[in-house]
C-alpha positions in Angstrom: 0.0 0.0 0.0 2.8 2.4 0.8 4.3 1.7 -2.7 0.9 2.6 -4.3 0.9 5.8 -2.1 4.3 6.7 -3.6 3.1 6.0 -7.1 0.1 8.3 -6.6 2.5 11.0 -5.2 4.8 10.6 -8.2 1.8 11.2 -10.6 0.9 14.3 -8.6 4.5 15.5 -8.9 4.3 15.0 -12.8 1.2 17.1 -13.1 2.2 19.6 -10.3 3.4 22.3 -12.6 -0.1 22.6 -14.1 -1.7 22.6 -10.7 0.7 25.2 -9.4 0.1 27.5 -12.4 -3.7 27.1 -11.9 -3.5 27.8 -8.2 -1.4 30.9 -8.8 -3.9 32.2 -11.3 -6.6 31.7 -8.7 -4.5 33.4 -6.0 -4.3 30.3 -4.0 -0.5 30.0 -4.3 2.4 32.2 -3.6 4.1 32.9 -7.2 7.5 33.0 -5.5 7.4 30.8 -2.5 5.7 27.8 -4.1 9.1 26.4 -4.6 9.3 25.6 -0.9 6.8 22.8 -1.6 9.5 21.3 -3.8 12.1 21.6 -1.1 13.8 24.8 -2.2 13.9 26.7 1.2 13.7 30.5 1.3 14.9 30.6 4.9 18.2 29.5 6.4 18.7 26.9 9.0 20.3 28.1 12.3 22.9 25.9 14.0 21.5 24.1 17.0 18.2 22.5 18.2 15.2 23.2 16.1 11.6 22.5 16.9 9.4 21.8 13.9 5.6 22.4 14.2 3.3 21.6 11.3 -0.4 22.6 10.9 -2.4 22.5 7.8 -3.9 26.0 7.6 -5.1 29.1 9.6 -6.9 27.3 12.5 -4.0 25.1 13.4 -1.5 28.0 13.1 -3.6 30.2 15.4 -4.0 27.4 18.0 -0.2 27.0 18.4 0.7 30.7 18.5 0.7 31.0 22.3 2.8 27.9 22.5 5.3 29.2 20.0 5.8 32.3 22.1 6.4 30.1 25.2 8.8 27.9 23.3 10.8 30.9 22.2 11.7 31.6 25.8 13.6 28.3 26.0 17.2 29.2 25.3 18.1 25.5 24.3 15.9 26.0 21.2 17.8 28.0 18.6 15.1 28.0 16.0 11.4 27.2 15.5 10.2 26.1 12.1 6.5 26.4 11.3 5.2 24.8 8.1 1.7 24.8 6.6 0.0 24.1 3.4 -2.2 27.1 2.5 -1.4 30.6 1.3 -3.9 32.1 3.9 -1.9 30.6 6.7 1.4 32.1 5.4 -0.4 35.5 5.2 -1.5 35.2 8.8 2.0 34.3 9.9 3.3 37.6 8.6 1.3 39.5 11.0 3.1 38.2 14.1 6.5 39.1 15.3 8.8 36.3 16.4 12.5 36.3 17.5 13.5 32.9 16.2 10.6 31.4 14.4 10.3 31.1 10.6 7.7 29.9 8.2 7.9 27.6 5.2 5.3 25.7 3.1 5.0 22.0 3.9 6.7 19.9 1.2 5.0 17.4 -1.1 4.9 14.1 0.8 7.2 12.0 -1.3 10.1 9.9 0.2 12.6 11.9 -1.9 11.3 15.3 -0.7 10.9 14.0 2.9 14.7 13.2 3.0 15.7 16.3 1.3 13.5 18.5 3.7 14.6 16.7 6.9 18.3 16.6 5.8 18.2 20.4 5.5 16.3 21.4 8.6 17.4 18.6 10.9 14.6 19.0 13.5 15.3 17.8 17.1 11.6 17.2 17.6 8.7 17.2 15.0 5.3 18.2 16.1 2.2 17.7 13.8 -1.0 19.5 14.8 -4.5 18.1 14.8 -5.3 15.9 11.7 -2.0 16.1 9.8 -1.0 12.5 9.0 1.6 12.2 6.3 2.9 8.7 5.5 6.2 9.5 3.9 7.5 12.2 6.2 6.4 10.0 9.2 8.4 7.2 7.8 11.6 9.1 7.3 11.3 10.8 10.7 11.3 7.4 12.2 14.2 6.3 10.3 16.2 9.3 11.6 15.0 8.6 15.1 13.4 12.1 15.3 10.6 12.2 17.9 7.3 12.6 16.3 4.4 14.2 18.4 0.8 14.4 17.3 -0.3 17.4 19.3 -4.0 18.4 19.8 -4.7 15.3 17.8 -8.2 15.1 16.1 -9.5 12.1 14.3 -13.1 11.9 13.2 -15.2 8.8 12.7 -15.0 9.3 8.9 -11.3 9.6 8.9 -10.9 6.5 11.3 -13.1 4.3 9.1 -10.8 5.2 6.1 -7.7 4.2 7.9 -9.4 1.1 9.3 -10.1 0.0 5.8 -6.3 -0.1 5.1 -5.4 -1.6 8.4 -1.9 -2.7 7.5 -1.1 0.5 6.0 -2.5 2.6 8.9 -0.5 0.5 11.3 2.7 1.2 9.4 1.9 4.9 9.5 0.7 5.4 13.1 3.5 3.3 14.7 5.9 6.1 13.7 4.1 8.5 16.2 6.2 8.7 19.3 3.5 10.3 21.4 0.0 11.6 20.8 -2.0 14.2 22.7 -5.7 13.9 21.8 -8.0 16.9 22.0 -11.2 14.9 22.8 -12.3 11.5 24.0 -13.4 10.4 20.5 -9.9 10.8 19.2 -8.4 9.0 22.3 -10.5 6.1 21.4 -9.5 6.0 17.8 -5.7 6.5 18.5 -5.9 3.4 20.8 -7.6 1.4 18.0 -5.0 2.6 15.6 -2.3 1.2 17.9 -0.5 4.4 18.8 1.6 3.2 21.8 2.0 6.3 23.9 -1.0 8.7 24.5 -1.3 11.5 27.1 -4.4 13.8 27.5 -3.6 17.4 28.2 -6.7 19.0 26.7 -7.5 21.1 23.7 -5.1 23.8 22.7 -7.9 26.1 21.4 -9.0 26.7 25.0 -5.8 28.9 25.2 -6.5 32.5 24.8 -4.1 34.0 22.2 -3.5 37.6 23.6 -1.5 38.4 20.6 -4.6 38.7 18.5 -5.5 41.9 20.3 -2.5 43.5 18.8 -4.3 43.3 15.5 -7.2 45.7 15.8 -10.0 46.8 13.6 -9.5 50.1 11.7 -10.4 53.1 14.0 -12.9 54.4 11.4 -14.7 51.0 11.3 -14.8 50.7 15.1 -16.3 54.2 15.3 -19.0 53.1 12.8 -19.7 49.9 14.7 -20.0 51.7 18.0 -23.7 52.9 17.6 -24.9 49.7 15.9 -26.7 46.7 17.4 -24.4 43.8 16.1 -24.4 40.2 15.8 -22.0 38.1 14.0 -22.2 34.8 11.8 -18.8 33.2 11.6 -17.4 30.4 9.5 -20.6 30.1 7.5 -21.1 27.6 4.7 -23.3 27.5 1.6 -26.9 28.1 2.6 -26.3 29.6 6.0 -25.6 33.1 4.6 -29.2 33.2 3.3 -30.5 32.0 6.7 -28.6 34.8 8.5 -29.8 37.4 5.9 -33.3 36.4 6.4 -32.9 36.8 10.2 -31.5 40.2 9.6 -34.7 41.0 7.6 -36.9 39.8 10.5 -34.9 41.7 13.2 -34.6 44.8 11.0 -38.3 45.5 11.6 -37.6 46.1 15.3 -34.0 47.3 15.3 -33.3 50.1 12.8 -29.6 50.3 13.6 -29.0 46.6 13.3 -25.8 45.3 11.6 -25.2 41.7 10.7 -21.6 40.7 10.2 -21.0 37.6 8.1 -17.7 35.9 7.9 -17.8 33.1 5.3 -15.5 30.1 5.8 -14.3 30.2 2.3 -13.9 33.8 0.9 -13.8 32.5 -2.7 -17.6 32.2 -2.4 -18.0 36.0 -1.8 -19.4 37.0 -5.2 -22.1 34.3 -4.9 -22.9 35.3 -1.4 -23.3 39.1 -2.4 -25.7 38.1 -5.1 -27.7 36.1 -2.7 -28.0 39.0 -0.2 -28.8 41.5 -3.0 -31.6 39.2 -4.2 -33.1 39.8 -0.6 -32.9 43.6 -1.3 -30.4 44.0 1.5 -27.5 46.4 1.3 -24.2 44.5 1.6 -20.7 46.1 2.2 -17.4 44.3 1.8 -14.8 44.6 4.5 -12.0 44.9 1.8 -13.7 48.1 0.5 -12.7 49.9 3.6 -16.0 51.8 4.0 -16.0 55.2 5.6 -19.7 55.0 6.6 -22.1 52.2 7.4 -25.3 54.2 7.8 -27.4 52.2 5.5 -25.6 48.9 5.6 -27.5 45.7 6.4 -24.8 43.0 6.0 -21.1 43.6 6.5 -19.4 40.8 4.7 -15.8 39.9 5.8 -13.9 38.9 2.6 -10.4 38.8 4.0 -8.2 36.3 5.7 -7.4 36.1 9.3 -9.6 38.9 10.7 -12.3 36.8 12.3 -11.2 37.3 15.9 -11.3 41.1 15.5 -15.0 40.9 15.0 -15.5 38.7 18.0 -14.3 41.6 20.2 -17.1 43.7 18.8 -20.1 41.3 19.1 -21.8 39.8 22.2 -23.6 37.3 19.9 -21.9 34.9 17.5 -23.5 32.2 15.4 -21.0 29.4 14.5 -21.6 28.2 10.9 -21.4 24.6 9.4 -24.0 23.7 12.1 -27.3 24.4 10.2 -26.5 23.9 6.5 -23.3 22.0 7.0 -22.2 19.0 9.0 -20.0 18.8 12.1 -19.9 22.5 13.1 -17.0 24.7 13.7 -15.0 25.3 16.9 -16.9 27.7 19.2 -13.9 28.4 21.6 -12.7 31.6 19.9 -15.9 33.6 20.5 -16.6 32.0 23.8 -13.0 33.0 25.1 -14.1 36.7 24.3 -17.3 36.3 26.3 -19.8 36.1 23.4 -23.0 34.0 23.6 -22.4 31.3 21.0 -25.4 30.1 18.9 -25.2 26.9 16.8 -27.4 24.5 14.8 -27.8 20.8 15.7 -24.7 19.7 13.7 -21.8 19.9 16.1 -20.4 16.4 16.0 -17.0 17.6 15.3 -16.6 19.5 18.5 -19.0 17.6 20.8 -16.8 17.7 23.8 -16.3 21.3 23.7 -20.0 22.1 23.1 -20.9 19.9 26.1 -18.5 21.9 28.4 -19.8 25.3 27.1 -23.3 24.2 27.4 -22.6 23.4 31.2 -21.2 27.0 31.5 -24.3 28.3 29.7 -22.3 29.9 26.9 -23.8 28.0 24.1 -27.4 28.2 22.7 -28.9 25.6 20.2 -31.1 26.8 17.2 -32.8 24.8 14.5 -33.4 27.4 11.8 -34.3 30.9 10.8 -37.2 31.4 13.3 -35.4 30.1 16.3 -32.3 32.0 15.4 -34.2 35.2 15.0 -36.0 34.7 18.4 -32.8 33.9 20.2 -30.9 36.9 18.9 -33.8 39.1 19.6 -33.7 37.9 23.3 -29.9 38.2 23.6 -29.4 41.5 21.8 -31.5 43.6 24.3 -29.8 42.0 27.3 -26.0 42.4 27.7 -24.2 39.1 27.8 -22.6 38.1 31.0 -18.9 37.6 30.2 -17.7 36.2 33.5 -17.7 32.6 32.2 -14.9 33.3 29.8 -12.6 33.6 32.8 -13.2 29.9 33.5 -12.2 29.1 29.9 -9.0 31.2 30.3 -8.1 29.3 33.5 -8.4 25.9 31.6 -6.4 27.3 28.6 -3.6 28.5 30.8 -3.3 25.0 32.4 -3.2 23.3 29.0 -0.6 25.8 27.6 1.8 25.4 30.4 1.5 21.7 30.6 2.1 21.4 26.8 5.1 23.7 27.1 6.6 21.6 29.9 6.0 18.4 28.0 7.8 19.6 25.0 10.7 21.1 26.9 11.1 17.9 28.9 11.2 15.8 25.6 13.7 18.3 24.2 15.9 17.9 27.2 15.8 14.1 26.9 16.9 14.4 23.3 19.7 16.9 24.1 21.0 14.4 26.7 21.2 11.7 24.1 23.6 13.7 21.9 
């Protein structure tokens, strides 16, 4: 099976120039830095211990930011390498200042590139975040005796069933993981079934409050425009949910003349279609990228840029989390909850069931089933300021997870240093 995987990767490499050109034209690839995916690094390796962390995209990168700042305090660590696969995550990385952390794009997962990548960077410890499982690089890390950690590990039922179907192959991949840290009970169970030998529960990294986000603030003009508005936010929306939220706005607009609905779609390439759908409802929509000077007659404020979601959580006491009404599985509600918002969601939250159970106990989350119930709940919450004291409980949990994770990595690093 591993041989077949390499054949498929080889085919991908053959057609990759066409794919890269297409992605560049679609603004999904960096026209200069794409070469990093073919192991042509744009940054230099610093002599000494290097910690490598890899996360797929924006969510994973943001979840490890507080950990990166903590690890930078360790003088034994001379350099920290962050890799990701998407252009959006690379753009987000530029907004933060680090002393010894660099970003590169994750290489194509072939045996050849895996050796080339690891021979150049020579990580002391490799840390993969959430659902990032890559057979080739895992295999080479094992051959080089480099500890491989699966941090904040997340495996869904659908993913597990795919791995279970190729049992021999999955065993050969997951045996390379030195230690795994599941973010929920479901993943813990699946990791055991996938024969991961060492597992430790430390909690979900997304409980950690990333105070660095507050350094990136909304434009002063926009903040001034939002000040006198009644605001609610719909975040990480998927196809169909923008229509629902727009209809909710129509219902509430009859009562609240200064109402503003902020919609942040999960995938901004859908913006043109969303704008058309909103216009069809005779609502006035303004794009965030247009840098509007006034929002007097605006109904829907559509955020069409990367990495600014949290900025809007600071302005809204009510946040609806998408992929829970029209989609499947839901999105992570921790970010708005950490900022004291009441979190509204549909019935589909299986991907984050443990988190929703906890937030439900804290009376932070509220379930809705459609346009009518969402309208009624927002109407109830918007006239009564939300009690933000519960976010302090989340912050306490987050700090415990952060320091425990930092200590765990530093301890493993010290063990590796003693071996050399």
